[in-house]
N, CA, C and O of each residue as an XYZ file, in Angstrom:
572
protein
N       0.807     -1.164      0.078
C      -0.042     -0.045     -0.085
C       0.885      1.197     -0.008
O       1.771      1.296      0.842
N       0.643      2.068     -0.881
C       1.380      3.281     -0.961
C       0.793      4.503      0.095
O      -0.401      4.560      0.389
N       1.685      5.351      0.554
C       1.446      6.444      1.599
C       0.286      7.262      1.065
O      -0.588      7.685      1.823
N       0.281      7.501     -0.345
C      -0.683      8.433     -1.026
C      -2.107      7.958     -0.664
O      -3.019      8.775     -0.539
N      -2.297      6.607     -0.494
C      -3.574      5.981     -0.295
C      -4.111      6.361      1.112
O      -5.313      6.331      1.376
N      -3.218      6.692      1.933
C      -3.686      7.054      3.425
C      -3.774      8.444      3.565
O      -4.362      8.856      4.565
N      -3.238      9.380      2.645
C      -3.305     10.787      2.681
C      -4.681     11.403      3.208
O      -4.714     12.213      4.134
N      -5.683     10.998      2.612
C      -7.092     11.499      3.003
C      -7.542     11.156      4.477
O      -8.250     11.902      5.154
N      -7.073     10.001      4.871
C      -7.321      9.677      6.328
C      -6.471     10.472      7.321
O      -6.816     10.882      8.430
N      -5.163     10.625      6.638
C      -4.193     11.342      7.645
C      -4.734     12.797      7.729
O      -4.684     13.367      8.819
N      -5.284     13.477      6.566
C      -5.700     14.696      6.534
C      -6.884     14.984      7.530
O      -6.950     15.941      8.302
N      -7.840     13.937      7.361
C      -8.873     14.172      8.382
C      -8.431     14.007      9.790
O      -8.984     14.747     10.603
N      -7.522     13.160     10.237
C      -6.859     13.025     11.619
C      -6.281     14.492     11.858
O      -6.650     15.148     12.832
N      -5.438     14.943     11.012
C      -4.885     16.145     11.417
C      -5.869     17.379     11.691
O      -5.690     18.168     12.619
N      -6.845     17.449     10.852
C      -7.778     18.402     11.054
C      -8.632     18.147     12.450
O      -8.940     19.132     13.120
N      -8.968     16.970     12.836
C      -9.508     16.639     13.959
C      -8.628     17.001     15.217
O      -9.090     17.603     16.186
N      -7.475     16.630     15.127
C      -6.528     16.982     16.196
C      -6.208     18.382     16.325
O      -5.956     18.829     17.445
N      -6.186     19.231     15.161
C      -6.200     20.688     15.229
C      -7.363     21.285     15.894
O      -7.300     22.209     16.706
N      -8.527     20.640     15.457
C      -9.975     21.273     16.027
C      -9.858     20.985     17.684
O     -10.172     21.851     18.501
N      -9.448     19.877     18.004
C      -9.331     19.532     19.333
C      -8.504     20.533     20.206
O      -8.853     20.907     21.325
N      -7.320     20.935     19.532
C      -6.485     21.715     20.202
C      -6.987     23.215     20.276
O      -6.757     23.942     21.242
N      -7.658     23.577     19.217
C      -8.457     24.811     19.360
C      -9.530     24.944     20.311
O      -9.611     25.946     21.022
N     -10.425     23.922     20.376
C     -11.317     24.033     21.384
C     -10.794     23.764     22.812
O     -11.347     24.303     23.771
N      -9.727     22.931     22.969
C      -9.133     22.923     24.329
C      -8.634     24.239     24.684
O      -8.854     24.613     25.836
N      -7.975     25.039     23.866
C      -7.519     26.409     24.118
C      -8.613     27.523     24.452
O      -8.494     28.445     25.258
N      -9.595     27.248     23.722
C     -10.800     28.089     23.954
C     -11.505     27.899     25.362
O     -11.821     28.853     26.072
N     -11.717     26.582     25.691
C     -12.389     26.325     26.762
C     -11.474     26.200     28.087
O     -11.928     26.449     29.204
N     -10.300     25.840     27.887
C      -9.325     25.718     29.010
C      -8.269     26.646     29.097
O      -7.445     26.646     30.012
N      -8.289     27.570     27.994
C      -7.314     28.679     28.033
C      -5.812     28.404     28.041
O      -5.330     27.361     28.484
N      -5.104     29.410     27.522
C      -3.789     29.417     27.437
C      -3.360     30.802     28.270
O      -2.386     31.469     27.923
N      -4.056     31.091     29.210
C      -3.893     32.344     29.852
C      -2.399     32.366     30.510
O      -1.892     31.391     31.064
N      -1.822     33.555     30.365
C      -0.480     33.647     30.804
C      -0.446     33.394     32.431
O       0.539     32.884     32.965
N      -1.526     33.769     33.115
C      -1.656     33.569     34.581
C      -1.996     32.185     34.934
O      -3.034     31.894     35.529
N      -1.008     31.238     34.516
C      -1.176     29.761     34.838
C      -0.857     29.626     36.311
O      -0.378     30.512     37.019
N      -1.179     28.425     36.670
C      -0.845     28.027     38.127
C       0.494     28.224     38.355
O       1.326     27.704     37.611
N       0.836     28.970     39.372
C       2.118     29.297     39.899
C       2.878     30.494     39.048
O       4.010     30.849     39.378
N       2.241     31.043     38.025
C       2.765     32.090     37.197
C       2.950     33.435     38.116
O       2.274     33.542     39.139
N       3.839     34.416     37.750
C       3.944     35.715     38.525
C       2.969     36.625     37.922
O       3.099     37.009     36.760
N       2.040     36.967     38.639
C       0.897     37.895     38.111
C       1.442     39.343     38.255
O       2.405     39.660     38.953
N       0.655     40.210     37.461
C       0.939     41.643     37.569
C       0.246     41.979     38.996
O      -0.875     41.544     39.260
N       0.926     42.713     39.821
C       0.381     43.248     41.173
C      -0.211     44.601     41.047
O       0.639     45.434     40.731
N      -1.277     45.025     41.181
C      -1.818     46.294     40.992
C      -1.510     47.131     42.367
O      -0.952     46.600     43.328
N      -1.921     48.451     42.354
C      -2.018     49.257     43.423
C      -3.267     49.022     43.847
O      -4.188     49.317     43.085
N      -3.533     48.493     45.038
C      -4.770     47.978     45.554
C      -5.570     49.258     46.318
O      -4.982     50.193     46.861
N      -6.839     49.120     46.253
C      -7.727     49.996     46.980
C      -7.514     49.623     48.382
O      -6.867     48.612     48.654
N      -8.071     50.454     49.383
C      -7.914     50.206     50.927
C      -8.703     48.880     51.223
O      -8.234     48.079     52.032
N      -9.854     48.639     50.604
C     -10.693     47.433     50.805
C      -9.953     46.143     50.493
O      -9.855     45.177     51.249
N      -9.392     46.278     49.139
C      -8.578     45.250     48.507
C      -7.493     44.841     49.243
O      -7.185     43.656     49.370
N      -6.756     45.980     49.851
C      -5.598     45.693     50.743
C      -5.848     44.713     51.904
O      -5.102     43.793     52.241
N      -7.103     45.087     52.498
C      -7.552     44.186     53.555
C      -7.967     42.802     53.132
O      -7.822     41.816     53.855
N      -8.478     42.778     51.951
C      -8.890     41.557     51.323
C      -7.646     40.684     50.937
O      -7.724     39.456     50.881
N      -6.538     41.353     50.684
C      -5.314     40.682     50.326
C      -4.796     39.813     51.635
O      -4.490     38.621     51.604
N      -4.767     40.631     52.729
C      -4.345     39.999     53.901
C      -5.331     38.763     54.274
O      -4.870     37.701     54.693
N      -6.578     38.955     54.112
C      -7.532     38.074     54.546
C      -7.467     36.799     53.544
O      -7.673     35.662     53.968
N      -7.178     37.057     52.241
C      -7.002     36.038     51.387
C      -5.884     35.108     51.674
O      -5.999     33.885     51.599
N      -4.747     35.763     52.020
C      -3.640     35.085     52.468
C      -3.819     34.199     53.589
O      -3.229     33.121     53.656
N      -4.712     34.669     54.584
C      -4.688     33.808     55.770
C      -5.995     32.668     55.677
O      -6.121     31.758     56.496
N      -6.829     32.873     54.653
C      -8.029     32.029     54.496
C      -7.979     31.367     53.296
O      -8.581     30.293     53.301
N      -7.375     31.720     52.134
C      -7.660     31.193     50.877
C      -6.173     30.704     50.133
O      -6.116     29.772     49.332
N      -5.215     31.370     50.483
C      -3.917     31.202     49.696
C      -3.488     29.684     49.986
O      -2.908     29.051     49.103
N      -3.724     29.213     50.997
C      -3.184     27.637     51.115
C      -3.750     26.684     49.809
O      -3.131     25.688     49.434
N      -4.849     27.084     49.266
C      -5.228     26.387     48.288
C      -5.256     27.045     46.963
O      -5.001     26.416     45.937
N      -5.580     28.381     46.969
C      -5.690     29.217     45.758
C      -4.456     29.951     45.441
O      -4.415     30.644     44.425
N      -3.274     29.836     46.366
C      -2.148     30.408     46.023
C      -2.014     31.826     46.295
O      -2.953     32.612     46.168
N      -0.784     32.172     46.689
C      -0.417     33.576     46.886
C      -0.668     34.328     45.668
O      -0.307     33.848     44.593
N      -1.262     35.481     45.724
C      -1.638     36.333     44.671
C      -2.669     35.521     43.607
O      -2.711     35.786     42.405
N      -3.388     34.616     44.179
C      -4.470     33.916     43.470
C      -4.028     33.088     42.290
O      -4.872     32.810     41.438
N      -2.810     32.676     42.161
C      -2.360     31.937     41.158
C      -2.478     30.349     41.214
O      -1.915     29.569     40.446
N      -3.244     30.054     42.180
C      -3.531     28.574     42.216
C      -2.357     27.722     42.896
O      -1.226     28.193     43.014
N      -2.676     26.522     43.305
C      -1.630     25.600     43.641
C      -2.063     24.233     43.316
O      -3.113     24.114     42.685
N      -1.377     23.143     43.671
C      -1.799     21.836     43.385
C      -3.055     21.348     44.175
O      -3.586     20.260     43.950
N      -3.506     22.271     45.156
C      -4.830     21.978     45.841
C      -6.142     22.799     45.536
O      -7.256     22.555     46.000
N      -5.812     23.797     44.689
C      -6.930     24.860     44.328
C      -6.666     25.422     43.038
O      -5.496     25.505     42.664
N      -7.560     25.799     42.345
C      -7.541     26.471     41.062
C      -7.002     27.995     41.187
O      -7.106     28.622     42.241
N      -6.505     28.451     40.193
C      -6.159     29.968     40.102
C      -7.406     30.899     39.879
O      -8.201     30.649     38.973
N      -7.545     31.836     40.608
C      -8.586     32.800     40.234
C      -8.160     33.817     39.153
O      -8.910     34.744     38.847
N      -6.979     33.644     38.590
C      -6.540     34.435     37.518
C      -6.548     33.494     36.353
O      -5.559     33.117     35.724
N      -7.696     33.194     36.166
C      -8.171     32.374     34.769
C      -9.466     32.784     34.331
O     -10.367     32.974     35.148
N      -9.626     32.931     33.122
C     -10.999     33.413     32.545
C     -12.138     32.706     33.051
O     -13.196     33.330     32.970
N     -12.187     31.544     33.559
C     -13.380     30.888     34.129
C     -13.994     31.829     35.387
O     -15.195     31.911     35.645
N     -13.007     32.463     36.053
C     -13.315     33.241     37.212
C     -13.713     34.621     36.872
O     -13.871     35.463     37.757
N     -13.893     34.902     35.515
C     -14.300     36.483     35.300
C     -15.643     36.671     35.763
O     -16.384     35.698     35.896
N     -16.072     37.995     36.055
C     -17.389     38.249     36.748
C     -18.609     37.661     35.828
O     -19.705     37.381     36.314
N     -18.356     37.536     34.720
C     -19.426     37.039     33.816
C     -19.823     35.709     33.938
O     -20.951     35.293     33.672
N     -18.818     34.998     34.374
C     -18.897     33.530     34.564
C     -19.109     33.121     35.943
O     -19.923     32.243     36.234
N     -18.365     33.763     36.841
C     -18.381     33.529     38.354
C     -18.503     34.891     39.004
O     -17.507     35.516     39.366
N     -19.653     35.309     39.135
C     -19.886     36.667     39.780
C     -19.604     36.710     41.296
O     -19.240     35.691     41.882
N     -19.750     37.735     41.849
C     -19.320     37.830     43.113
C     -20.175     37.018     44.046
O     -19.724     36.654     45.132
N     -21.429     36.713     43.647
C     -22.252     35.780     44.479
C     -21.872     34.319     44.406
O     -22.181     33.538     45.306
N     -21.195     33.952     43.323
C     -20.548     32.577     43.353
C     -19.554     32.446     44.413
O     -19.477     31.465     45.152
N     -18.734     33.558     44.467
C     -17.672     33.514     45.784
C     -18.394     33.348     46.953
O     -18.053     32.449     47.721
N     -19.505     34.193     47.267
C     -20.150     34.051     48.516
C     -20.764     32.631     48.585
O     -20.768     32.123     49.706
N     -21.237     31.975     47.655
C     -21.919     30.742     47.794
C     -20.797     29.680     47.962
O     -21.017     28.683     48.651
N     -19.658     29.861     47.379
C     -18.604     28.771     47.599
C     -18.137     28.944     49.069
O     -18.013     27.948     49.782
N     -17.892     30.119     49.508
C     -17.409     30.287     50.845
C     -18.530     29.634     51.894
O     -18.220     28.808     52.751
N     -19.703     30.072     51.715
C     -20.706     29.603     52.621
C     -21.166     28.293     52.593
O     -21.355     27.687     53.648
N     -21.392     27.728     51.383
C     -21.843     26.287     51.222
C     -20.870     25.240     50.621
O     -21.221     24.081     50.401
N     -19.653     25.708     50.374
C     -18.710     24.893     49.706
C     -19.136     24.841     48.226
O     -20.109     25.476     47.819
N     -18.368     24.057     47.429
C     -18.653     23.973     46.028
C     -18.133     22.706     45.534
O     -17.118     22.222     46.035
N     -18.853     22.054     44.444
C     -18.406     20.980     44.032
C     -17.335     21.220     42.736
O     -17.467     22.150     41.940
N     -16.375     20.327     42.679
C     -15.460     20.707     41.586
C     -16.207     20.627     40.233
O     -17.015     19.731     39.991
N     -15.913     21.546     39.428
C     -16.565     21.637     38.262
C     -15.731     21.994     36.876
O     -16.078     21.606     35.760
N     -14.717     22.702     37.121
C     -13.783     23.119     36.116
C     -12.516     22.440     36.151
O     -11.771     22.290     35.183
N     -12.305     22.015     37.395
C     -10.899     21.513     37.660
C     -10.918     20.199     38.399
O     -11.993     19.768     38.814
N      -9.755     19.512     38.598
C      -9.789     18.272     39.212
C      -9.128     18.204     40.494
O      -8.398     17.278     40.849
N      -9.460     19.375     41.268
C      -8.883     19.594     42.755
C      -9.597     19.093     43.734
O      -9.087     19.066     44.854
N     -10.914     18.594     43.536
C     -11.751     17.987     44.518
C     -12.771     19.262     44.922
O     -12.633     20.395     44.460
N     -13.714     18.907     45.775
C     -14.709     19.795     46.180
C     -14.062     20.775     47.234
O     -13.154     20.367     47.958
N     -14.522     22.047     47.316
C     -14.204     23.003     48.178
C     -15.145     22.842     49.453
O     -16.364     22.764     49.301
N     -14.539     22.793     50.745
C     -15.479     22.780     51.704
C     -15.935     24.187     52.127
O     -15.195     25.128     51.838
N     -17.155     24.432     52.824
C     -17.347     25.658     53.283
C     -16.295     26.280     54.242
O     -15.541     25.574     54.911
N     -16.282     27.589     54.273
C     -15.268     28.306     55.062
C     -16.103     29.252     56.121
O     -16.119     30.475     55.976
N     -16.703     28.681     57.054
C     -17.479     29.413     58.154
C     -16.607     30.450     58.723
O     -17.172     31.491     59.056
N     -15.415     30.370     58.886
C     -14.660     31.271     59.489
C     -14.582     32.575     59.047
O     -14.188     33.489     59.771
N     -14.993     32.744     57.700
C     -14.962     34.153     56.943
C     -16.213     34.709     57.064
O     -17.246     34.123     56.740
N     -16.149     36.002     57.595
C     -17.547     36.787     57.732
C     -17.788     37.273     56.351
O     -16.982     37.175     55.426
N     -19.057     37.846     56.287
C     -19.487     38.622     55.111
C     -18.568     39.764     54.782
O     -18.051     39.885     53.672
N     -18.395     40.534     55.704
C     -17.513     41.684     55.593
C     -16.154     41.341     55.165
O     -15.563     42.055     54.354
N     -15.630     40.292     55.664
C     -14.292     39.781     55.259
C     -14.421     39.261     53.749
O     -13.570     39.502     52.893
N     -15.387     38.647     53.562
C     -15.488     38.149     52.175
C     -15.690     39.252     51.034
O     -15.241     39.083     49.900
N     -16.399     40.393     51.418
C     -16.453     41.499     50.514
C     -14.991     42.075     50.263
O     -14.643     42.442     49.141
N     -14.247     42.126     51.251
C     -12.930     42.659     51.049
C     -12.088     41.497     50.169
O     -11.441     41.903     49.204
N     -12.085     40.282     50.433
C     -11.431     39.129     49.683
C     -11.850     39.246     48.273
O     -10.996     39.171     47.390
N     -13.275     39.449     47.950
C     -13.744     39.613     46.579
C     -13.193     40.912     45.954
O     -12.732     40.926     44.812
N     -13.253     41.929     46.689
C     -12.424     43.150     46.032
C     -10.958     42.979     45.535
O     -10.453     43.424     44.504
N     -10.388     42.210     46.539
C      -8.822     41.827     46.207
C      -8.837     41.133     44.955
O      -8.195     41.585     44.006
N      -9.623     39.891     44.840
C      -9.486     38.983     43.729
C      -9.854     39.729     42.436
O      -9.197     39.554     41.409
N     -10.982     40.621     42.493
C     -11.284     41.348     41.378
C     -10.340     42.429     40.748
O     -10.268     42.635     39.536
N      -9.605     43.115     41.734
C      -8.561     43.982     41.460
C      -7.362     43.296     40.847
O      -6.857     43.830     39.860
N      -6.856     42.188     41.313
C      -5.795     41.575     40.710
C      -6.238     40.899     39.563
O      -5.394     40.823     38.671
N      -7.416     40.346     39.324
C      -7.859     39.942     37.925
C      -7.903     40.922     36.889
O      -7.493     40.692     35.751
N      -8.457     42.157     37.304
C      -8.324     43.229     36.205
C      -6.992     43.592     35.842
O      -6.763     43.897     34.671
N      -5.914     43.598     36.857
C      -4.541     43.925     36.473
C      -3.896     42.896     35.636
O      -2.868     43.066     34.979
N      -4.574     41.838     35.715
C      -4.057     40.503     34.767
C      -4.746     40.134     33.639
O      -4.494     39.081     33.053
N      -5.850     41.137     33.171
C      -6.591     41.035     32.083
C      -7.855     40.159     32.110
O      -8.482     39.908     31.081
N      -8.235     39.664     33.432
C      -9.393     39.123     33.681
C     -10.666     40.025     34.040
O     -10.913     40.478     35.158
N     -11.396     40.191     32.926
C     -12.545     41.256     32.979
C     -13.690     40.566     32.592
O     -13.668     39.477     32.018
N     -14.851     41.287     32.950
C     -16.315     40.719     32.594
C     -16.351     40.194     31.159
O     -15.907     40.878     30.237
N     -16.891     38.954     30.960
C     -16.998     38.500     29.707
C     -18.424     37.661     29.704
O     -18.523     36.701     30.468
N     -19.390     37.978     28.952
C     -20.642     37.393     29.057
C     -20.522     35.863     28.977
O     -19.838     35.356     28.089
N     -21.167     35.121     29.879
C     -21.116     33.731     29.982
C     -21.821     33.141     28.816
O     -22.967     33.503     28.546
N     -21.203     32.266     28.124
C     -21.631     31.423     27.063
C     -21.909     29.979     27.465
O     -21.066     29.312     28.066
N     -23.089     29.515     27.126
C     -23.210     27.984     27.494
C     -22.992     27.247     26.185
O     -23.029     26.017     26.155
């Protein structure tokens, strides 16, 4: 059998693999703010400065210093966590009720009852400000 007989099959396979790569990039991102990457650090508002300290003591163990993620929790510097997909209420619900793993394979997040509503507002302000500094802005959610 000549290689030329397999060219149509190989072309179809190449297109399928290329399509899978494009879809994977679209849905899972190639964002520069990957787990462990060094993010851009903005000049925080006073509320976000308080939130940064609270994030460090309540969230960073899993979500990483500067929200870059760890091997225990996802980075918030990822397009999945833009306000159009995970709004501020999603953070509140996750902290209050816990959340099942749905974008990542880190396992479920347990509730964090030690974080008060006022503390959570500061943490969300911090997350949103560091997100904006790193290009994570509101994008309308598409299903």
